[in-house]
SEKE-188153 format. One record per residue (C-alpha): x, y, z; residue in three letters. Coordinates in Angstrom, 1 decimal, decimal comma. Layout:
<atoms>
<atom u="X" v="Y" w="Z" fitor="ALA"/>
...
</atoms>
This chain:
<atoms>
<atom u="-0,3" v="-61,5" w="33,6" fitor="MET"/>
<atom u="0,1" v="-64,1" w="30,9" fitor="ASN"/>
<atom u="-2,3" v="-66,9" w="30,9" fitor="ASN"/>
<atom u="-1,4" v="-69,4" w="28,3" fitor="ILE"/>
<atom u="-3,9" v="-72,6" w="28,3" fitor="SER"/>
<atom u="-2,8" v="-76,2" w="28,1" fitor="ASP"/>
<atom u="-4,1" v="-76,5" w="24,6" fitor="ILE"/>
<atom u="-1,9" v="-73,7" w="23,7" fitor="GLU"/>
<atom u="1,0" v="-75,4" w="25,2" fitor="ILE"/>
<atom u="0,5" v="-78,7" w="23,5" fitor="ARG"/>
<atom u="0,0" v="-77,2" w="20,2" fitor="ARG"/>
<atom u="3,1" v="-75,3" w="20,4" fitor="ASP"/>
<atom u="5,3" v="-78,4" w="21,9" fitor="ALA"/>
<atom u="3,7" v="-80,6" w="19,0" fitor="GLU"/>
<atom u="4,3" v="-77,9" w="16,1" fitor="GLN"/>
<atom u="7,8" v="-77,6" w="17,6" fitor="MET"/>
<atom u="8,8" v="-81,1" w="17,1" fitor="VAL"/>
<atom u="7,1" v="-81,1" w="13,5" fitor="LEU"/>
<atom u="9,3" v="-78,3" w="12,5" fitor="ASP"/>
<atom u="12,4" v="-80,1" w="13,8" fitor="LEU"/>
<atom u="11,3" v="-83,0" w="11,8" fitor="LEU"/>
<atom u="10,6" v="-81,0" w="8,6" fitor="SER"/>
<atom u="14,0" v="-79,4" w="8,9" fitor="ALA"/>
<atom u="16,0" v="-82,7" w="9,4" fitor="ILE"/>
<atom u="13,9" v="-84,3" w="6,5" fitor="ASN"/>
<atom u="15,1" v="-81,0" w="4,3" fitor="GLU"/>
<atom u="18,8" v="-81,6" w="5,6" fitor="LYS"/>
<atom u="18,7" v="-78,1" w="7,2" fitor="ASP"/>
<atom u="20,8" v="-79,2" w="10,3" fitor="PHE"/>
<atom u="21,3" v="-75,5" w="11,2" fitor="ALA"/>
<atom u="17,6" v="-74,7" w="11,6" fitor="THR"/>
<atom u="17,0" v="-78,3" w="13,2" fitor="ALA"/>
<atom u="19,5" v="-77,7" w="15,7" fitor="ARG"/>
<atom u="17,9" v="-74,5" w="16,9" fitor="GLU"/>
<atom u="15,0" v="-76,4" w="18,4" fitor="PHE"/>
<atom u="17,0" v="-78,3" w="20,8" fitor="VAL"/>
<atom u="19,0" v="-77,4" w="24,0" fitor="TRP"/>
<atom u="23,0" v="-77,9" w="24,0" fitor="ASP"/>
<atom u="22,4" v="-80,7" w="26,6" fitor="ASN"/>
<atom u="19,7" v="-82,4" w="24,5" fitor="PHE"/>
<atom u="20,0" v="-86,1" w="25,0" fitor="THR"/>
<atom u="19,0" v="-88,9" w="22,7" fitor="PHE"/>
<atom u="18,3" v="-92,5" w="23,9" fitor="GLU"/>
<atom u="17,4" v="-95,1" w="21,0" fitor="GLY"/>
<atom u="17,7" v="-98,8" w="20,6" fitor="VAL"/>
<atom u="21,3" v="-98,8" w="18,9" fitor="LEU"/>
<atom u="22,8" v="-96,0" w="20,9" fitor="GLY"/>
<atom u="22,7" v="-92,8" w="23,2" fitor="ARG"/>
<atom u="24,2" v="-89,4" w="22,4" fitor="ARG"/>
<atom u="24,6" v="-86,8" w="25,0" fitor="ASP"/>
<atom u="24,5" v="-83,0" w="23,9" fitor="GLY"/>
<atom u="23,2" v="-81,9" w="20,8" fitor="ALA"/>
<atom u="26,5" v="-81,4" w="18,9" fitor="ASP"/>
<atom u="26,9" v="-85,3" w="19,2" fitor="ALA"/>
<atom u="23,5" v="-86,1" w="18,1" fitor="TYR"/>
<atom u="23,7" v="-83,6" w="15,2" fitor="PHE"/>
<atom u="27,0" v="-84,6" w="14,1" fitor="ALA"/>
<atom u="25,6" v="-88,1" w="13,0" fitor="ASP"/>
<atom u="22,4" v="-86,9" w="11,2" fitor="LEU"/>
<atom u="24,2" v="-86,2" w="7,8" fitor="PRO"/>
<atom u="25,6" v="-89,5" w="7,4" fitor="ARG"/>
<atom u="22,5" v="-91,5" w="8,4" fitor="MET"/>
<atom u="20,4" v="-89,7" w="5,8" fitor="ASN"/>
<atom u="17,1" v="-89,9" w="8,0" fitor="MET"/>
<atom u="13,8" v="-89,1" w="6,6" fitor="ASN"/>
<atom u="10,8" v="-89,1" w="8,8" fitor="TYR"/>
<atom u="7,2" v="-89,8" w="7,2" fitor="SER"/>
<atom u="5,0" v="-88,7" w="10,3" fitor="VAL"/>
<atom u="1,6" v="-90,8" w="10,5" fitor="LEU"/>
<atom u="0,4" v="-89,3" w="14,0" fitor="GLN"/>
<atom u="1,8" v="-86,8" w="16,4" fitor="SER"/>
<atom u="-0,1" v="-85,8" w="19,8" fitor="PHE"/>
<atom u="0,9" v="-84,0" w="22,8" fitor="ALA"/>
<atom u="0,5" v="-84,0" w="26,5" fitor="ARG"/>
<atom u="1,6" v="-80,8" w="28,2" fitor="GLY"/>
<atom u="5,2" v="-80,7" w="27,2" fitor="LEU"/>
<atom u="5,7" v="-84,2" w="26,1" fitor="ASP"/>
<atom u="5,2" v="-85,0" w="22,4" fitor="VAL"/>
<atom u="4,9" v="-88,5" w="20,5" fitor="CYS"/>
<atom u="5,4" v="-89,1" w="17,1" fitor="VAL"/>
<atom u="4,4" v="-92,2" w="15,4" fitor="LEU"/>
<atom u="6,3" v="-92,4" w="11,9" fitor="SER"/>
<atom u="7,6" v="-94,3" w="9,2" fitor="ASN"/>
<atom u="11,4" v="-93,7" w="9,2" fitor="LEU"/>
<atom u="13,9" v="-94,2" w="6,7" fitor="ARG"/>
<atom u="17,6" v="-94,4" w="7,4" fitor="ILE"/>
<atom u="19,8" v="-94,3" w="4,1" fitor="GLY"/>
<atom u="18,6" v="-96,7" w="1,7" fitor="ASP"/>
<atom u="17,1" v="-99,2" w="4,2" fitor="LYS"/>
<atom u="13,5" v="-100,4" w="4,2" fitor="LYS"/>
<atom u="11,1" v="-98,0" w="5,7" fitor="GLU"/>
<atom u="10,5" v="-99,2" w="9,7" fitor="ILE"/>
<atom u="7,6" v="-97,8" w="12,1" fitor="PHE"/>
<atom u="9,0" v="-95,7" w="14,9" fitor="CYS"/>
<atom u="7,8" v="-94,3" w="18,0" fitor="CYS"/>
<atom u="9,5" v="-91,0" w="19,2" fitor="SER"/>
<atom u="9,0" v="-89,3" w="22,7" fitor="TRP"/>
<atom u="10,3" v="-85,7" w="22,7" fitor="TYR"/>
<atom u="10,2" v="-83,9" w="26,2" fitor="LYS"/>
<atom u="10,5" v="-80,2" w="26,1" fitor="LEU"/>
<atom u="11,6" v="-77,7" w="28,6" fitor="ARG"/>
<atom u="11,4" v="-73,9" w="28,7" fitor="GLN"/>
<atom u="10,7" v="-73,4" w="24,9" fitor="GLY"/>
<atom u="13,2" v="-76,0" w="23,3" fitor="LYS"/>
<atom u="13,6" v="-79,9" w="23,1" fitor="ILE"/>
<atom u="15,4" v="-81,7" w="26,2" fitor="ALA"/>
<atom u="15,2" v="-84,9" w="25,0" fitor="SER"/>
<atom u="14,5" v="-87,8" w="22,7" fitor="LEU"/>
<atom u="13,7" v="-91,5" w="23,2" fitor="ARG"/>
<atom u="12,9" v="-93,6" w="20,2" fitor="VAL"/>
<atom u="11,7" v="-97,0" w="20,0" fitor="LEU"/>
<atom u="11,5" v="-99,3" w="16,8" fitor="PHE"/>
<atom u="12,4" v="-102,6" w="15,5" fitor="ASP"/>
<atom u="16,4" v="-102,4" w="14,5" fitor="PRO"/>
<atom u="16,6" v="-105,7" w="12,7" fitor="ARG"/>
<atom u="15,9" v="-104,0" w="9,1" fitor="PRO"/>
<atom u="18,7" v="-101,7" w="9,7" fitor="LEU"/>
<atom u="21,1" v="-104,4" w="10,8" fitor="LEU"/>
<atom u="20,1" v="-106,9" w="7,7" fitor="ALA"/>
<atom u="22,8" v="-107,2" w="5,1" fitor="ASN"/>
</atoms>
């Protein structure tokens, strides 16, 4: 019988999210896509995407880069506090909540102040 501790589950979940963000920062979207389920959902302040293909289709044009400030996990939930840069816009502070299920990322909810992105 395989007995995995809660600490190991949290560490693996947190590392998976950090690996996803690293792949996104490197513009390696094929690798990033491997970390999420096909029915992955994204919910943010500017919209929602249902399905991994819809989410990853937007990433190249958004030119996002995460500068991770802090990350922590509780079970299969991972929170990342970061400075997020989208294109040539000013960095914005962002809080991301990732929920994992059966070894992959199932959903992402993101909160930030969108005003810097909407400014001319």
